C-alpha positions as CSV (number, residue, x, y, z in Angstrom):
1,M,77.1,91.2,95.6
2,N,74.6,92.9,98.1
3,Q,71.6,93.7,96.3
4,I,71.0,97.1,95.9
5,S,67.5,98.5,96.1
6,R,67.3,101.6,94.0
7,R,65.8,104.0,96.6
8,N,68.9,105.3,97.1
9,V,69.1,106.6,93.5
10,L,68.7,110.7,93.3
11,K,65.7,111.7,93.3
12,G,64.1,115.4,92.2
13,A,63.3,116.2,95.2
14,A,63.9,119.4,97.7
15,I,66.5,118.0,99.6
16,A,68.7,117.0,96.4
17,G,68.3,120.9,94.9
18,L,69.6,122.3,98.1
19,P,73.2,123.7,98.1
20,L,75.5,121.5,99.9
21,A,76.6,123.7,103.0
22,N,73.0,124.3,103.9
23,L,72.3,120.5,103.8
24,L,75.4,120.3,106.2
25,A,75.1,123.4,108.2
26,D,71.1,122.3,109.2
27,P,71.7,118.5,112.0
28,V,67.7,118.1,110.1
29,L,67.9,118.6,106.6
30,A,71.7,116.8,107.0
31,A,70.2,113.4,108.8
32,A,67.1,113.9,105.7
33,A,69.4,113.9,103.4
34,A,71.9,111.1,105.3
35,A,68.5,109.0,104.7
36,E,68.8,108.9,101.0
37,T,71.3,106.8,101.0
38,E,71.6,103.0,102.1
39,M,73.2,100.9,104.5
40,V,75.5,97.9,102.9
41,S,77.9,96.2,104.6
42,L,80.2,93.6,103.7
43,T,82.3,90.4,104.9
44,S,86.3,91.2,105.0
45,A,88.7,88.7,104.0
46,S,89.4,88.1,107.6
47,G,85.9,87.4,107.8
48,R,84.6,90.9,109.7
49,S,82.0,92.8,109.0
50,V,82.3,96.0,107.6
51,S,79.9,98.2,106.3
52,G,78.9,101.8,104.2
53,A,76.8,104.5,103.5
54,L,75.6,104.3,100.0
55,A,74.5,106.5,97.3
56,L,73.9,105.6,93.3
57,P,73.7,108.8,91.1
58,A,71.1,109.1,88.5
59,T,73.7,108.1,85.3
60,L,74.5,104.9,85.6
61,P,77.4,103.2,84.6
62,A,79.7,106.1,87.2
63,P,83.5,105.9,88.5
64,T,83.0,105.5,92.1
65,I,84.2,107.8,95.4
66,L,85.4,105.9,98.6
67,L,85.2,109.1,101.8
68,I,86.1,108.4,105.0
69,H,85.0,109.9,108.0
70,E,86.3,112.5,110.0
71,W,87.3,111.9,114.0
72,W,83.6,112.0,115.2
73,G,82.4,108.6,112.8
74,L,80.1,107.9,110.0
75,N,77.7,110.5,111.1
76,D,74.9,112.4,108.8
77,Q,77.8,115.3,107.2
78,I,79.7,112.3,106.0
79,K,76.4,110.5,104.6
80,T,75.4,114.0,103.5
81,M,78.7,113.8,101.1
82,A,78.4,110.8,99.7
83,L,75.1,111.8,98.4
84,E,76.4,114.9,97.1
85,F,79.2,112.7,95.2
86,A,76.6,110.6,94.0
87,R,74.8,114.3,92.4
88,K,77.9,115.0,90.7
89,G,77.7,111.9,88.9
90,Y,79.6,109.4,91.2
91,V,78.6,105.9,92.7
92,A,80.1,106.7,96.4
93,L,80.0,104.7,99.1
94,A,81.2,106.6,102.7
95,C,82.9,103.8,105.4
96,D,82.5,103.5,108.6
97,L,85.7,103.0,110.6
98,Y,84.6,102.7,114.2
99,D,82.1,99.9,113.4
100,G,78.8,102.1,114.0
101,K,80.5,103.6,117.1
102,L,80.1,107.9,116.6
103,A,81.1,110.8,119.0
104,K,78.5,113.7,119.0
105,A,79.5,116.7,117.9
106,G,81.6,118.8,120.3
107,N,82.6,115.7,122.1
108,R,86.5,115.8,121.6
109,D,87.7,113.6,123.8
110,A,85.0,111.0,122.6
111,A,86.4,111.2,118.8
112,E,89.5,111.1,120.2
113,S,89.6,108.0,122.1
114,L,87.3,106.4,119.1
115,M,90.0,107.7,117.2
116,K,92.7,105.9,118.9
117,A,91.4,102.7,119.0
118,V,91.5,101.8,115.6
119,D,92.9,98.8,114.7
120,N,95.7,100.0,111.7
121,S,95.8,96.6,109.9
122,E,92.3,96.2,110.5
123,A,91.2,99.4,108.5
124,T,93.2,98.9,106.4
125,E,91.8,96.3,105.3
126,T,87.9,97.5,105.4
127,V,88.9,100.5,103.3
128,A,90.8,97.6,100.6
129,T,87.8,95.7,100.8
130,W,85.7,99.1,99.7
131,V,87.9,99.8,97.4
132,N,87.9,96.3,95.2
133,W,83.9,96.1,95.6
134,L,83.3,99.9,94.4
135,R,86.1,98.5,91.5
136,D,84.7,95.7,90.3
137,H,80.7,97.1,92.0
138,E,77.8,96.0,88.5
139,H,77.5,100.1,88.5
140,S,81.7,101.2,88.0
141,T,83.6,102.3,85.6
142,G,86.0,100.6,87.0
143,K,87.7,104.5,87.9
144,V,87.8,104.5,92.1
145,G,89.5,107.8,93.9
146,T,89.5,108.4,97.6
147,V,88.5,111.4,99.8
148,G,88.6,111.4,103.1
149,W,89.0,114.8,106.3
150,C,90.8,115.1,109.4
151,F,91.6,111.5,110.9
152,G,90.0,110.6,107.1
153,G,92.6,112.3,105.6
154,G,95.3,110.7,106.6
155,W,93.2,107.3,105.4
156,S,92.6,108.5,102.0
157,L,96.3,108.5,101.5
158,N,96.3,105.2,103.8
159,T,93.8,104.0,101.6
160,G,95.9,104.6,97.7
161,I,98.9,103.4,99.5
162,A,97.6,99.7,100.9
163,T,95.6,99.5,97.2
164,P,95.6,100.9,93.9
165,V,93.5,103.4,92.8
166,D,93.0,106.2,90.6
167,A,93.1,109.5,92.4
168,T,93.6,110.8,97.0
169,V,92.2,113.8,98.0
170,V,93.1,114.7,101.9
171,Y,91.3,117.4,103.3
172,Y,93.7,118.2,106.3
173,G,94.6,114.5,106.9
174,R,98.1,113.7,108.4
175,V,100.5,113.0,105.9
176,N,103.5,112.4,107.2
177,K,105.1,109.6,105.1
178,T,108.4,108.7,104.0
179,A,108.9,107.9,100.0
180,A,109.1,104.5,100.9
181,E,105.7,104.5,102.4
182,L,104.2,106.5,99.6
183,A,106.0,104.1,97.1
184,P,103.1,102.1,96.4
185,L,100.8,105.4,95.0
186,R,99.7,105.0,91.9
187,G,97.2,107.7,91.4
188,P,97.9,111.4,91.8
189,V,97.4,113.5,95.6
190,Q,95.7,116.4,96.2
191,G,95.9,117.9,99.9
192,H,93.8,120.7,100.9
193,F,95.4,122.5,104.3
194,A,95.5,125.4,106.4
195,T,97.8,127.8,107.4
196,R,96.6,128.3,110.8
197,D,95.9,124.2,111.5
198,K,98.6,123.6,114.7
199,W,98.0,119.7,113.7
200,I,98.4,119.2,109.7
201,N,101.5,122.4,109.7
202,K,103.2,123.5,107.3
203,D,106.5,121.3,108.2
204,M,103.9,118.3,107.6
205,V,103.3,119.4,104.5
206,D,106.4,119.9,103.4
207,G,107.3,116.8,104.3
208,F,104.9,115.3,102.3
209,E,106.5,117.0,99.3
210,A,109.3,116.0,99.7
211,A,108.7,112.6,100.2
212,M,106.5,112.4,97.2
213,D,109.3,114.2,95.1
214,K,111.6,111.8,95.9
215,A,109.1,109.1,95.7
216,G,108.6,110.7,92.4
217,K,104.7,110.1,92.7
218,A,102.0,113.3,91.5
219,Y,100.8,115.8,93.3
220,E,99.2,119.1,94.6
221,T,98.5,121.0,97.5
222,H,96.3,124.0,98.3
223,W,97.0,125.9,100.8
224,Y,94.1,128.3,102.7
225,K,94.0,131.3,105.1
226,A,91.7,129.2,107.6
227,D,92.0,126.7,109.8
228,H,91.9,123.2,110.3
229,A,88.3,121.5,109.7
230,F,87.7,125.0,107.4
231,A,85.6,122.7,105.0
232,N,82.7,121.2,107.8
233,P,80.0,124.0,108.0
234,S,79.3,122.4,111.2
235,S,82.3,123.4,112.7
236,G,83.5,126.8,114.5
237,R,86.0,126.7,112.1
238,Y,83.7,126.6,109.2
239,D,85.3,128.6,106.3
240,E,82.8,129.1,103.6
241,K,84.6,130.6,100.5
242,D,87.4,128.6,101.2
243,A,85.6,125.9,101.6
244,A,83.5,126.3,97.8
245,T,86.9,126.8,96.3
246,A,87.8,123.7,97.6
247,W,85.3,121.8,96.8
248,Q,85.5,123.3,93.5
249,R,88.9,121.7,93.0
250,T,88.1,118.5,94.3
251,I,85.5,118.0,91.9
252,E,87.9,119.2,88.7
253,F,91.1,116.9,90.3
254,L,88.3,114.0,90.1
255,G,86.7,114.7,87.1
256,N,90.5,114.7,85.8
257,N,91.5,111.9,87.0
258,L,88.3,109.4,86.7
259,S,86.8,109.6,84.0
C-alpha cells in the first residue's frame, strides 16, 4: 500500500468552509481545492499503472467513495468533488480513466475523442482495482460506494457490475443495460436524470428501470426539469436548485447505504 501523507486531511482553511457550488464555479478556487487532494498510483493486475486523486476526512476510519470523471477527464472539478466527499466524512478517490489526459473545458471534440479511446476492458480493470484498494484501505470501514457524472455516470454503474460495491450513484450516465448484465449488482443504485437531456433520455431510463425490476435489483431514479450536466457549475446548463437537490439526495443515499 502507498504511504499516504496526511497533508490532504481536511484543515480548517478558508477553502474548506466554502460552499461546493462556489468552489466549482470558480476555476481558481477549484484549482486550490484540487491541490488539497493527493495523487496516488497503483499497479493493476495486468501490470498497468493507474492513478487517482485521494482526499481523506478528518475522522477515520470512514466509508469510501470511488468518483469517476466526466468526459473531460480527471480535472480540478472532479478532484474538488473528492474533497467535498471527504468533508462529508468519506475516504474519497477520484480515479483517472484517461491516463492523465484532459480535454479543455468546452472542447467537446477533444472530450469525445478521449472518451472513445477508452478501452473498456482496461477501464473495467482500473475501477475494480480502485474498489478493492478502497475496501482494503487502512482507513476504510470496508464499505465502498461509487459516484459518476456523464461518461463517469455510466462507468459508476459499470463498476458495480464489474465488482461488488455497496451503493452506486449515476448522474446522467448511460444505463442501457439488460437484466442479465445488471445481475451482478449487489448494492442499490440511485440515478439522477434530466428531462431535457437528449442523450440519456426517458426511453433509456425506462428500459433501465424495467431491466432492474426484472433482475430484482434495488434502485431509485430522480428526474429534474433540467438539461444534461445540470449538476456541473462550470457548465452553461447548470441548474443551481436541482443540483443542490440532487446532491442532498446523493448524500442521504450514500449515508443510508454506507454507514
